[in-house]
SEDO-13903 format. One record per residue (C-alpha): x, z, y. Coordinates in steps of 0.1 Angstrom, whole numbers, plus 2048, in hexadecimal, padded with zeros to 3 digits. Each point is the difference from the previous one (the first is absolute). Layout:
% residues N
XZY ...
***
This chain:
% residues 193
F257851E3 7E17ED809 7ED7FD7E0 7E17EE80E 7F27F5821 7DC7FF80C 7F57F2821 7F57E2813 80E7DE7F6 80B7F1821 8147E17F4 80A7ED7E1 8167E17FD 81A7F27E9 80A81C7E9 7F881D817 7E381480E 7FE81981C 7EB81F7FB 7F981881C 7FE8257F5 80081D818 8087E981E 81F7F17EF 8017DC7F3 8127FE7DE 80E7DE7F5 7FF7FC7DA 80F7E57EB 7E77F87E4 7FE7E87E2 7EB7E2808 7E38087E9 7FE82380F 8017F3823 7E47E87F7 7EA81C7F2 801813821 7DF7FF814 7FD7EE822 81480C81E 7ED81C811 7F58107DF 80B8227F1 8197FC7E4 8148167E8 8217F57F0 8198117EA 8237FF80E 8258027F8 81880A81C 8247F27FE 81A80F816 8217EE805 81D805818 7F37E3816 7DB8007FA 7E18127F5 7E87EB7EC 7DC8077F5 7F17ED7E3 7DB8007F9 7EB7FB7E0 7DB7FE7F8 80381A7E4 81881B7F3 8077ED7E0 80E7E3813 815817815 80E8117E1 8087DE7F1 8137F7821 8148207FD 8097F77DC 80B7DD80A 81680C81D 80F8197E7 80F7E37ED 8257FB80A 8057E681B 7DB7FA807 7F580B822 7DE802811 8007DC80D 8047F27DC 7E781A7F3 7E77F481A 8067DC7F7 7F98087DB 7E1813808 7F37E4816 8067E77E5 7F48137E1 7E48197FA 80A8217F1 7F17F57DF 8137DF800 820812808 7FC81B7E6 7F87E57E6 81E7EB80B 81781E7FD 7F380A7DD 8027DD7F3 8217F8811 7F17E3812 81D7F9818 7F27DF80B 7E081080E 81381B813 81A7E880D 7E47EA80D 7FD81781E 8127F181E 82480D802 7FF8117DE 81A7F17E9 8038027DA 81A81C802 7EA815816 7E37FA7E7 81680A7E3 80B820811 7DC809809 7F57FB7DC 81E8137F2 7FB81F816 7DA801800 7F77F67DD 8078237F2 7EB81081B 7E27EA7F7 8038077DB 8077EC7E1 7F77DB804 7F17FF7DD 7EA81E808 7F37F4821 7E47E8806 7F67F2822 7DF809811 7E37F77EA 8138067E0 8107DD7FC 8218017EE 81A7FA81A 8157E97EA 7E47E67FC 7F97FF826 8267FD807 8047E47E7 7E37ED80F 80D805823 8227F47F6 7F07E17F0 7ED7F9820 820802815 8117E97E7 7E47E7808 809801824 7E981B80F 80D819818 8058237F1 7E680F818 7E77E47F8 8048067DB 7FB826804 7E27FB816 7F07E87E7 8048197E4 7F081D814 7DF80B7F1 8047EF7DF 7EE80F7E1 81381A7ED 8117FC7DF 8047DA800 81B7E97F2 81B7F0815 7EF7DE7FC 7DF80E80B 81080E820 8117DF808 7DF7ED7FC 7EE81A815 81A7FD81C 8027DA7FF 7DA7FE805 80281881E 81D7ED80F 7ED7DF7FC 7E380E814 81680D81C 
***
């Protein structure tokens, strides 16, 4: 298996990059944020990879760090979720947002990813929640209680904001606040955008 790849970035477009290593150009499919974090074409780069071998194709997937690669592997381990859907989810949600959505059973945020329906979101939560731990015991990055953030995000989507807009507006909020405080915080940020 190819666990990582270091070499010269020779192309990037859409959702793929081509890295030349040892005289061979490897095409990798990558989540949009990871692709955006690559340096300019012509620069040296290192990515963590997952190799999928099927009867009719060999696919190589790339990630900026090993944690995101591990999350990808967990997602494709869920029944009826393949690499294409996993890439869509990781392009739409950061690992922290996805973990928070799974722990808080925020189906709306997960199904906000293009092509991901509510049933897929429910299956993802059902199969990965135990791996992430108890929802009551976990807090999101920064120590904020996951439930207050989830309630605030749900309120924002009820007000008509897109799930990704709501999640983005709540990113970086102070820890340990009330649902009302998070809603006001997010609305101020959304008004400035």
